[in-house]
C-alpha positions as a Markdown table, in Angstrom:
| # | Residue | x | y | z |
|---|---|---|---|---|
| 1 | Met | 120.0 | 104.2 | 95.9 |
| 2 | Ser | 121.4 | 101.0 | 97.3 |
| 3 | Thr | 119.1 | 98.0 | 98.2 |
| 4 | Glu | 119.3 | 97.0 | 101.8 |
| 5 | Thr | 118.8 | 93.6 | 103.3 |
| 6 | Val | 116.7 | 93.4 | 106.5 |
| 7 | His | 117.1 | 90.8 | 109.1 |
| 8 | Ser | 113.9 | 91.0 | 111.0 |
| 9 | Trp | 110.4 | 92.4 | 111.0 |
| 10 | Arg | 111.5 | 95.1 | 113.5 |
| 11 | Glu | 114.3 | 96.2 | 111.3 |
| 12 | Leu | 112.1 | 96.3 | 108.2 |
| 13 | Asp | 109.3 | 98.3 | 110.1 |
| 14 | Asp | 111.8 | 100.8 | 111.3 |
| 15 | Ala | 113.3 | 101.2 | 107.8 |
| 16 | Ile | 109.9 | 101.9 | 106.3 |
| 17 | Ala | 109.0 | 104.4 | 109.0 |
| 18 | Ser | 112.2 | 106.4 | 108.4 |
| 19 | Pro | 113.3 | 106.1 | 104.8 |
| 20 | Ala | 115.9 | 108.3 | 103.3 |
| 21 | Ile | 113.4 | 109.6 | 100.8 |
| 22 | Gly | 109.8 | 110.6 | 100.6 |
| 23 | Arg | 109.8 | 113.6 | 103.0 |
| 24 | His | 109.1 | 117.1 | 101.6 |
| 25 | Glu | 108.6 | 120.3 | 103.7 |
| 26 | His | 105.4 | 121.2 | 102.0 |
| 27 | Arg | 103.9 | 117.7 | 102.5 |
| 28 | Val | 102.4 | 116.5 | 105.7 |
| 29 | His | 102.5 | 112.9 | 104.7 |
| 30 | Ser | 105.0 | 110.5 | 103.0 |
| 31 | Thr | 105.2 | 110.8 | 99.2 |
| 32 | Leu | 106.2 | 107.2 | 98.7 |
| 33 | Val | 104.4 | 104.6 | 96.6 |
| 34 | Phe | 105.2 | 100.9 | 97.2 |
| 35 | Arg | 105.5 | 97.8 | 95.2 |
| 36 | Gly | 106.0 | 94.2 | 96.4 |
| 37 | Leu | 107.9 | 91.5 | 94.5 |
| 38 | Ala | 107.5 | 87.9 | 95.7 |
| 39 | Arg | 110.9 | 87.1 | 94.3 |
| 40 | Ser | 113.7 | 89.7 | 94.3 |
| 41 | Ser | 114.8 | 88.3 | 90.9 |
| 42 | Tyr | 111.6 | 89.7 | 89.4 |
| 43 | Ser | 111.7 | 92.9 | 87.4 |
| 44 | Asn | 109.5 | 95.9 | 87.1 |
| 45 | Val | 108.4 | 95.6 | 83.4 |
| 46 | Ser | 104.9 | 96.0 | 82.0 |
| 47 | Ser | 102.6 | 93.2 | 81.0 |
| 48 | Leu | 102.4 | 94.8 | 77.6 |
| 49 | Ser | 106.2 | 94.3 | 77.1 |
| 50 | Arg | 105.9 | 90.6 | 77.8 |
| 51 | Leu | 103.9 | 90.1 | 74.7 |
| 52 | Ser | 105.9 | 88.7 | 71.8 |
| 53 | Gly | 106.7 | 90.7 | 68.7 |
| 54 | Glu | 106.1 | 94.4 | 68.1 |
| 55 | Tyr | 104.1 | 94.9 | 71.3 |
| 56 | Arg | 104.2 | 98.7 | 70.9 |
| 57 | Asn | 101.9 | 98.3 | 67.9 |
| 58 | Leu | 99.5 | 96.1 | 69.8 |
| 59 | Glu | 98.6 | 98.5 | 72.5 |
| 60 | Arg | 96.0 | 100.6 | 70.6 |
| 61 | His | 94.3 | 97.4 | 69.4 |
| 62 | Leu | 94.2 | 95.9 | 72.9 |
| 63 | Ile | 92.5 | 98.9 | 74.4 |
| 64 | Arg | 90.2 | 99.6 | 71.5 |
| 65 | Asn | 88.8 | 96.1 | 71.5 |
| 66 | Phe | 88.6 | 96.0 | 75.3 |
| 67 | Arg | 86.5 | 99.2 | 75.2 |
| 68 | Lys | 84.3 | 97.7 | 72.5 |
| 69 | Tyr | 83.6 | 94.4 | 74.1 |
| 70 | Ala | 83.4 | 95.8 | 77.6 |
| 71 | His | 81.2 | 98.7 | 76.7 |
| 72 | Arg | 78.5 | 97.9 | 79.4 |
| 73 | Glu | 81.0 | 98.3 | 82.2 |
| 74 | Ala | 81.4 | 102.1 | 81.5 |
| 75 | Pro | 84.2 | 102.8 | 84.2 |
| 76 | Gly | 84.3 | 106.5 | 83.3 |
| 77 | Pro | 84.6 | 109.0 | 80.4 |
| 78 | Thr | 88.4 | 109.0 | 79.9 |
| 79 | Thr | 90.8 | 106.6 | 78.3 |
| 80 | Trp | 92.6 | 106.5 | 81.7 |
| 81 | Asp | 89.4 | 105.1 | 83.3 |
| 82 | Trp | 89.3 | 102.4 | 80.7 |
| 83 | Leu | 93.0 | 101.6 | 81.1 |
| 84 | Ser | 92.4 | 101.3 | 84.8 |
| 85 | Leu | 89.6 | 98.8 | 84.3 |
| 86 | Ala | 91.7 | 96.9 | 81.7 |
| 87 | Gln | 94.6 | 96.7 | 84.1 |
| 88 | His | 92.3 | 95.6 | 86.9 |
| 89 | His | 91.2 | 92.6 | 84.8 |
| 90 | Gly | 94.5 | 91.6 | 83.5 |
| 91 | Leu | 94.7 | 93.1 | 80.0 |
| 92 | Pro | 98.3 | 93.7 | 78.9 |
| 93 | Thr | 99.0 | 97.4 | 79.3 |
| 94 | Arg | 102.0 | 99.7 | 79.9 |
| 95 | Leu | 100.8 | 100.3 | 83.4 |
| 96 | Leu | 102.3 | 99.0 | 86.7 |
| 97 | Asp | 100.5 | 98.5 | 89.9 |
| 98 | Trp | 101.5 | 100.2 | 93.2 |
| 99 | Thr | 100.1 | 101.1 | 96.5 |
| 100 | Phe | 100.3 | 103.9 | 99.0 |
| 101 | Ser | 100.4 | 101.2 | 101.8 |
| 102 | Pro | 103.7 | 99.5 | 102.5 |
| 103 | Leu | 101.8 | 96.7 | 104.3 |
| 104 | Val | 99.7 | 96.0 | 101.2 |
| 105 | Ala | 102.9 | 95.8 | 99.1 |
| 106 | Leu | 104.4 | 93.5 | 101.8 |
| 107 | His | 101.4 | 91.2 | 101.6 |
| 108 | Phe | 102.0 | 90.6 | 97.9 |
| 109 | Ala | 105.7 | 90.2 | 98.5 |
| 110 | Thr | 105.2 | 87.5 | 101.2 |
| 111 | Ala | 102.0 | 85.6 | 100.2 |
| 112 | Ser | 103.9 | 83.2 | 97.9 |
| 113 | Trp | 107.3 | 81.6 | 97.2 |
| 114 | Ala | 108.2 | 81.4 | 101.0 |
| 115 | Asp | 111.6 | 79.9 | 100.2 |
| 116 | Asp | 112.6 | 82.8 | 97.9 |
| 117 | Glu | 114.0 | 86.2 | 98.9 |
| 118 | Ala | 111.3 | 89.0 | 98.3 |
| 119 | Leu | 111.7 | 92.7 | 97.6 |
| 120 | Leu | 109.8 | 95.8 | 98.8 |
| 121 | Leu | 110.4 | 98.8 | 96.5 |
| 122 | Ala | 109.5 | 102.4 | 97.3 |
| 123 | Val | 109.5 | 105.3 | 94.8 |
| 124 | Asp | 109.2 | 109.0 | 95.7 |
| 125 | Ala | 106.2 | 110.0 | 93.6 |
| 126 | Glu | 106.9 | 113.7 | 94.4 |
| 127 | Gly | 110.4 | 113.5 | 93.1 |
| 128 | Ala | 109.3 | 111.5 | 90.0 |
| 129 | His | 106.8 | 114.2 | 89.2 |
| 130 | Ala | 109.3 | 117.0 | 89.5 |
| 131 | Leu | 110.8 | 115.5 | 86.3 |
| 132 | Leu | 107.5 | 115.8 | 84.3 |
| 133 | Pro | 107.0 | 118.2 | 81.4 |
| 134 | Asp | 105.9 | 121.7 | 82.6 |
| 135 | Ala | 102.3 | 121.3 | 81.7 |
| 136 | Leu | 101.8 | 118.1 | 83.7 |
| 137 | Arg | 103.7 | 119.3 | 86.7 |
| 138 | Glu | 101.7 | 122.6 | 86.7 |
| 139 | Thr | 98.5 | 120.6 | 86.9 |
| 140 | Leu | 99.6 | 118.9 | 90.0 |
| 141 | Asp | 100.8 | 122.1 | 91.5 |
| 142 | Arg | 97.5 | 123.8 | 90.7 |
| 143 | Glu | 95.5 | 121.0 | 92.5 |
| 144 | Gly | 98.1 | 120.6 | 95.3 |
| 145 | Ala | 98.0 | 116.8 | 94.4 |
| 146 | Leu | 100.7 | 114.2 | 94.9 |
| 147 | Val | 99.4 | 112.0 | 92.1 |
| 148 | Phe | 97.0 | 112.5 | 89.1 |
| 149 | Thr | 93.4 | 111.5 | 88.8 |
| 150 | Thr | 92.2 | 110.1 | 85.5 |
| 151 | Gln | 90.4 | 113.4 | 84.8 |
| 152 | Met | 93.6 | 115.4 | 85.4 |
| 153 | Leu | 95.5 | 113.2 | 83.0 |
| 154 | Ala | 92.8 | 113.6 | 80.3 |
| 155 | Glu | 93.4 | 117.3 | 80.4 |
| 156 | His | 96.8 | 116.8 | 78.7 |
| 157 | Ala | 96.5 | 113.4 | 77.0 |
| 158 | Lys | 93.1 | 112.2 | 76.0 |
| 159 | Asp | 94.7 | 108.9 | 74.7 |
| 160 | Leu | 97.9 | 107.1 | 74.7 |
| 161 | Asp | 99.1 | 108.6 | 71.4 |
| 162 | Glu | 98.9 | 112.1 | 73.0 |
| 163 | Leu | 100.8 | 110.8 | 76.1 |
| 164 | Asn | 103.6 | 109.5 | 73.7 |
| 165 | Glu | 103.7 | 112.9 | 72.1 |
| 166 | Leu | 104.2 | 114.6 | 75.5 |
| 167 | Gly | 107.4 | 112.7 | 75.9 |
| 168 | Glu | 108.8 | 113.2 | 72.5 |
| 169 | Asp | 110.8 | 116.3 | 73.3 |
| 170 | Ser | 112.2 | 115.1 | 76.7 |
| 171 | Asp | 113.6 | 112.0 | 78.3 |
| 172 | Pro | 111.0 | 109.3 | 78.9 |
| 173 | Phe | 109.1 | 110.0 | 82.2 |
| 174 | Val | 107.0 | 108.1 | 84.7 |
| 175 | Met | 103.9 | 109.4 | 86.3 |
| 176 | Phe | 101.6 | 108.0 | 89.0 |
| 177 | Phe | 97.7 | 108.2 | 89.1 |
| 178 | Glu | 94.9 | 106.8 | 91.2 |
| 179 | Pro | 92.5 | 104.6 | 89.4 |
| 180 | Pro | 88.8 | 105.2 | 89.9 |
| 181 | Ser | 87.2 | 103.3 | 92.8 |
| 182 | Leu | 85.8 | 100.6 | 90.6 |
| 183 | Asp | 85.3 | 98.1 | 93.4 |
| 184 | Glu | 86.4 | 97.3 | 97.0 |
| 185 | Arg | 89.6 | 95.6 | 95.9 |
| 186 | Ile | 91.0 | 98.9 | 94.5 |
| 187 | Val | 89.9 | 100.8 | 97.6 |
| 188 | Asn | 91.2 | 98.3 | 100.1 |
| 189 | Gln | 94.6 | 98.1 | 98.4 |
| 190 | Ala | 95.1 | 101.9 | 98.2 |
| 191 | Ala | 95.8 | 101.3 | 94.6 |
| 192 | Val | 98.1 | 103.5 | 92.5 |
| 193 | Leu | 99.1 | 103.0 | 88.9 |
| 194 | Ser | 102.2 | 104.2 | 87.0 |
| 195 | Ala | 102.4 | 105.0 | 83.3 |
| 196 | Thr | 105.4 | 105.7 | 81.2 |
| 197 | Ser | 105.5 | 108.2 | 78.3 |
| 198 | Asp | 106.8 | 105.5 | 76.0 |
| 199 | Pro | 105.4 | 101.9 | 76.0 |
| 200 | Thr | 108.9 | 100.5 | 75.2 |
| 201 | Phe | 110.4 | 102.4 | 78.2 |
| 202 | Gln | 110.4 | 100.3 | 81.4 |
| 203 | Met | 110.3 | 101.2 | 85.0 |
| 204 | Glu | 113.6 | 99.3 | 85.4 |
| 205 | Glu | 115.3 | 101.8 | 83.1 |
| 206 | Trp | 113.8 | 104.7 | 85.0 |
| 207 | Leu | 115.0 | 103.4 | 88.3 |
| 208 | Asp | 118.5 | 103.0 | 86.9 |
| 209 | Ala | 118.5 | 106.6 | 85.7 |
| 210 | His | 117.2 | 108.0 | 89.0 |
| 211 | Pro | 118.8 | 106.2 | 91.9 |
| 212 | Asp | 118.1 | 109.1 | 94.2 |
| 213 | Leu | 114.4 | 108.7 | 93.9 |
| 214 | Trp | 113.9 | 105.1 | 95.2 |
| 215 | Cys | 114.9 | 102.6 | 97.8 |
| 216 | Ala | 114.3 | 98.9 | 98.3 |
| 217 | Trp | 114.6 | 96.3 | 100.9 |
| 218 | Arg | 115.5 | 92.6 | 100.3 |
| 219 | Ile | 113.5 | 90.3 | 102.5 |
| 220 | Pro | 115.3 | 86.9 | 103.1 |
| 221 | Pro | 113.2 | 83.7 | 103.3 |
| 222 | Glu | 113.5 | 83.5 | 107.1 |
| 223 | Val | 112.4 | 87.1 | 107.5 |
| 224 | Lys | 109.7 | 86.6 | 104.9 |
| 225 | Val | 108.0 | 84.0 | 107.2 |
| 226 | Glu | 108.1 | 86.4 | 110.2 |
| 227 | Val | 106.7 | 89.3 | 108.1 |
| 228 | Arg | 104.0 | 87.1 | 106.8 |
| 229 | Glu | 102.9 | 86.0 | 110.3 |
| 230 | Arg | 102.8 | 89.7 | 111.5 |
| 231 | Leu | 100.6 | 90.7 | 108.4 |
| 232 | Asp | 98.2 | 87.8 | 109.1 |
| 233 | Gln | 98.0 | 88.9 | 112.7 |
| 234 | Ala | 97.1 | 92.4 | 111.4 |
| 235 | Asn | 94.4 | 91.0 | 109.2 |
| 236 | Met | 96.4 | 92.1 | 106.1 |
| 237 | Asn | 95.4 | 89.2 | 103.9 |
| 238 | Glu | 93.7 | 88.1 | 100.7 |
| 239 | Arg | 90.2 | 88.1 | 102.3 |
| 240 | Val | 90.5 | 91.8 | 103.1 |
| 241 | Leu | 92.5 | 93.0 | 100.0 |
| 242 | Met | 90.5 | 90.9 | 97.5 |
| 243 | Pro | 87.1 | 90.9 | 99.2 |
| 244 | Asp | 85.3 | 88.4 | 97.1 |
| 245 | Leu | 85.0 | 84.6 | 96.9 |
| 246 | Asp | 88.3 | 84.3 | 95.0 |
| 247 | Gly | 90.1 | 86.3 | 97.7 |
| 248 | Leu | 88.5 | 84.2 | 100.4 |
| 249 | Ala | 89.5 | 81.0 | 98.7 |
| 250 | Ala | 93.0 | 82.3 | 98.2 |
| 251 | Trp | 93.4 | 83.3 | 101.9 |
| 252 | Leu | 92.2 | 79.8 | 103.1 |
| 253 | Arg | 94.4 | 78.0 | 100.6 |
| 254 | Arg | 97.5 | 79.8 | 101.8 |
| 255 | Tyr | 96.5 | 79.9 | 105.5 |
| 256 | Tyr | 96.1 | 76.2 | 105.7 |
| 257 | Ser | 99.2 | 75.3 | 103.7 |
| 258 | Pro | 101.9 | 77.3 | 105.5 |
| 259 | Gly | 104.6 | 75.0 | 104.5 |
| 260 | Ala | 103.8 | 75.0 | 100.8 |
| 261 | Thr | 105.7 | 77.1 | 98.4 |
| 262 | Gly | 105.9 | 77.9 | 94.7 |
| 263 | Asp | 103.2 | 76.3 | 92.4 |
| 264 | Gln | 101.4 | 74.8 | 95.5 |
| 265 | Val | 100.1 | 78.2 | 96.4 |
| 266 | Gln | 101.0 | 80.1 | 93.3 |
| 267 | Ser | 97.8 | 82.2 | 93.1 |
| 268 | Gly | 97.5 | 82.8 | 96.8 |
| 269 | Gly | 98.9 | 86.3 | 96.7 |
| 270 | Ala | 97.4 | 87.5 | 93.5 |
| 271 | Ser | 99.4 | 89.5 | 91.0 |
| 272 | Met | 100.5 | 93.1 | 91.1 |
| 273 | Asp | 100.1 | 93.6 | 87.4 |
| 274 | Gly | 97.6 | 90.9 | 86.2 |
| 275 | Ala | 100.0 | 90.0 | 83.5 |
| 276 | Gly | 98.7 | 86.6 | 82.6 |
| 277 | Glu | 99.5 | 82.9 | 83.0 |
| 278 | Ala | 103.2 | 83.0 | 82.1 |
| 279 | Ala | 104.1 | 86.2 | 83.9 |
| 280 | Gln | 105.8 | 86.8 | 87.2 |
| 281 | Gln | 103.8 | 87.3 | 90.3 |
| 282 | Glu | 104.2 | 90.4 | 92.4 |
| 283 | Gly | 100.9 | 91.5 | 94.0 |
| 284 | Ser | 98.0 | 94.0 | 93.3 |
| 285 | Met | 94.5 | 95.0 | 92.5 |
| 286 | Ser | 94.2 | 92.6 | 89.6 |
| 287 | Ala | 92.9 | 89.1 | 89.7 |
| 288 | Ser | 95.3 | 86.3 | 90.6 |
| 289 | Ala | 97.1 | 84.4 | 87.8 |
| 290 | Pro | 99.4 | 81.4 | 88.0 |
| 291 | Asp | 103.1 | 81.8 | 88.1 |
| 292 | Asp | 105.3 | 79.7 | 85.9 |
| 293 | Gly | 108.1 | 79.9 | 88.5 |
| 294 | Thr | 110.7 | 81.3 | 86.1 |
| 295 | Gly | 110.6 | 85.0 | 87.0 |
| 296 | Arg | 110.9 | 85.8 | 83.4 |
| 297 | Thr | 110.2 | 89.4 | 82.4 |
| 298 | Ala | 109.5 | 89.2 | 78.7 |
C-alpha cells in the first residue's frame, strides 16, 4: 500500500479513523497495530540484526544468559515471557515493539528530531495472522483472539528453535503477541510485540511482500510540531507512558526545550525497540537509549 503524506493534525486524525485496512466483519474493533518512527528514513529491523557478525547464532546465547543472570525477575514460565522481559530492558532480540494505540505510536514518532519527517506505520494483525501455519491460526480462531498471549505461543513453540521449525515449510511469517503486564509502562503503552519465524527475516521484507496489509503516513516537520502539541494537550507524554523517574525527567527535558532537536533531546522519546546506544530511535515500552543520528539499521 502506498505511503501518504499528511498536511495537518486534522488530516492525520481523519486518516487514522478511516484507514483502508483493519476492518473485518467478525471484529467489532480495528485490527491494526501501530509503530512510530521519529525519522521516516528509519527501517523496521530488529535489534538482533544490528549486531555484527553471525547474529543468528548469538540469539540463543543472549536469551540463555539473560535468563540465567535475571533469574530473580521470574516474568513467567515461558520463553516468550522471558523474551518480553528481555526486549523491555533492551536486550537484542528478533522482536519489534508495536502498540494498539495510534496516539502512543505518534508520541514516539514526534518526541524527538523535530526537524525531520516522521512516519506512522499501521499493520493489519488479522490479515497478517491469516498467513500463519494452520496450527497457529487455529489457536487464534479457537480463542477468538486477535493476537497471541505468551501461553498460546508456548503451545506451539516452547523456544525459538521450535518457532524456526514452524516456518521451515512455508514462507517466513510474522505474528503479533501481547507481552505480560510486567509493569505500568507496558500497560500504559498498550504494548504489542511482533516476532518473525526466521531471525534473519526482517519486517521490512514482510512489508514489501504484503503491500495490501499495511498503510503508513509521512508526517512533515511542520505537521510534526502540530501533532506534538496536540499530544501534549491530551497528556500523551513520557510522564504517562513511562511512569517512573526516567520518564518524568524525559518529559521535563523535552517540554522545556521545545526548540531543541536531535542529540539535544535524543532520549526524550525513548526507543520503540530498546536497541542500544548506536541504534535508531522509534518509540516504545523499552527504556530510552541515545541516538547516533545516523538512522542506520544494521
